[in-house]
Structures are given as structure tokens and as C-alpha cells.
C-alpha positions, -999 to 999 in steps of 0.1 A, spaced: 0 0 0 12 35 -9 1 63 14 -6 93 -7 -25 113 18 -26 114 57 -44 141 76 -55 148 111 -93 148 114 -103 152 150 -96 146 187 -124 131 208 -127 128 246 -155 102 242 -162 74 217 -195 89 209 -178 120 195 -157 100 169 -164 104 132 -192 84 116 -181 48 114 -184 47 76 -148 37 69 -126 9 83 -103 20 111 -72 7 128 -64 18 164 -29 19 179 -25 15 217 3 6 241 19 15 274 32 51 277 65 56 260 62 25 238 69 45 206 34 48 193 37 83 178 70 74 161 54 42 146 24 62 133 48 87 117 69 60 102 39 42 87 25 73 71 59 87 62 49 120 79 74 132 105 49 153 125 16 136 119 14 122 154 31 145 180 61 129 197 67 140 233 95 133 257 68 133 284 50 99 286 13 99 287 9 129 265 -19 115 243 -51 120 263 -77 119 235 -88 96 207 -71 110 176 -84 102 142 -63 105 110 -77 99 75 -55 79 52 -59 81 14 -94 93 21 -102 55 25 -95 45 61 -89 59 96 -58 55 117 -66 60 153 -41 71 180 -54 60 214 -41 72 248 -14 51 263 -20 32 295 0 24 326 15 59 332 17 62 370 22 99 373 -14 107 364 -40 107 391 -61 77 398 -92 96 386 -75 105 354 -64 70 347 -98 57 355 -113 82 331 -89 72 303 -96 35 309 -133 40 306 -129 61 274 -105 35 258 -126 5 267 -158 22 255 -141 29 222 -127 -6 218 -159 -25 228 -184 -3 208 -166 11 178 -182 -9 150 -158 2 123 -126 -7 142 -112 -36 122 -81 -43 143 -64 -30 174 -26 -28 171 -12 -34 206 23 -20 208 48 -38 230 84 -26 237 106 -54 224 134 -45 248 117 -54 280 104 -87 295 66 -93 295 48 -68 317 17 -79 337 -2 -48 326 2 -58 289 -6 -95 296 -37 -84 314 -47 -62 286 -41 -90 260 -63 -113 282 -91 -87 283 -89 -83 245 -92 -121 240 -121 -124 265 -138 -95 247 -133 -111 213 -115 -80 199 -94 -85 168 -58 -74 176 -22 -77 165 7 -77 189 31 -52 174 67 -52 188 84 -18 187 120 -5 190 136 -36 176 165 -16 162 176 -9 198 188 -45 203 208 -71 184 186 -93 162 193 -124 183 182 -106 215 150 -94 198 142 -130 187 149 -142 223 127 -116 239 98 -122 215 102 -160 220 100 -154 257 68 -133 253 52 -160 231 61 -187 257 45 -165 284 13 -161 263 10 -198 257 5 -203 294 -31 -190 289 -36 -190 251 -41 -221 229 -23 -203 201 -3 -171 197 -22 -141 185 -10 -123 154 25 -108 159 43 -81 138 78 -68 144 86 -31 138 112 -4 141 104 33 136 141 40 129 148 14 103 112 12 89 112 -25 97 77 -40 96 62 -10 77 52 -31 47 38 -59 69 15 -35 89 3 -18 57 -3 -51 39 -23 -63 69 -44 -31 68 -48 -33 30 -60 -69 31 -84 -62 61 -99 -32 43 -113 -56 17 -136 -73 42 -150 -40 56 -188 -38 50 
């Protein structure tokens, strides 16, 4: 897939405020500082489409971007950032879960995981919830350029081993790097193929 056009559409503080669900959309989520904005910019080849901040937890709204006037890319708030108040985190969690559970046009949720660190319980719990809620998702490992390839393979293998303790089979997995563009074609091919089944 070639991306010819990528534009910001709107930010929403509630799923009910999102654009009409008349196009397929793909949401990106992950723990704070997982490299979400960098990945979105890499996929769209737009350096400043998603704002990159040195402060984790900066995205606080549901951000819609229209791609090729055909589908939406959705930047969801990160989770697990402890420096926000409990009430703020609870509010975000409610907003995110309402979007994920009720957004009829969301074809896939790309769940971003930092490839450099061991499995985190907060991510494993979120994966479990997605499975129980029957949400289509792809585990998308980020920052793979920060490690030697052998170490990346080992970390991902450890993650899969951990998942198999509660999953019969491994969910879809993609491996990416915003710096080297690794995985870009895989993500876009996945979206292109999934767009074909949107009704």
C-alpha cells in the first residue's frame, strides 16, 4: 500500500464524538513511551503527523487521522502511566474500553509492546481482556532496532512462551522499528487486506 494522503481529522474525549463509522479504522495503543507516535509517523511517512513527546502519557484523547481518504488510523491514549492521578487513569480507561468495545468500524487494534523489556503484567492483562472481549488485535513489537537481532528474537520468543500459558495459540504478531522502517510493509499489507472485508 502506498500512502498518498494522511491528515489529522479530529480529537475526541468520548467514543460517541468520533467520526461516523463509515470507513474501516485501525487503532494503535500501548503503554506510555512504547513508541506509538514514532510508529504512526513511520507508517504514514509524515514526520509530524502524530506528536512525539518526551513526556510519557501525552496523548489524552482519541485522535483520528484519515489515510488516502479511505480509512482511519486512530491514536489511542497510552495506559499504565503512574504519574497521572487515579481519577485521570480511570477516566482514560473508561474512554478507551468504550471505544474498543463499541466502535463498529474498528477492524483491528494494534497493541504495541516494547521489544526490549520482559513481559509486563499490565500488557498481559490487557491482552487477556482483548481475548475475552473477542477484539481482533495484533501484537506489534516496537523499538527492535535498539537491540541485536538475536536478542530481539529471544525476547519475542519469551513473550510467546508466556502467552502460551493461557492462550491455545499465539495471537498475530508483527515486528517493527520506527528508525529502520522494519515492519512497515507488513503493517500496511495487513491493513490493505483487512480493508477488503469492511462492510
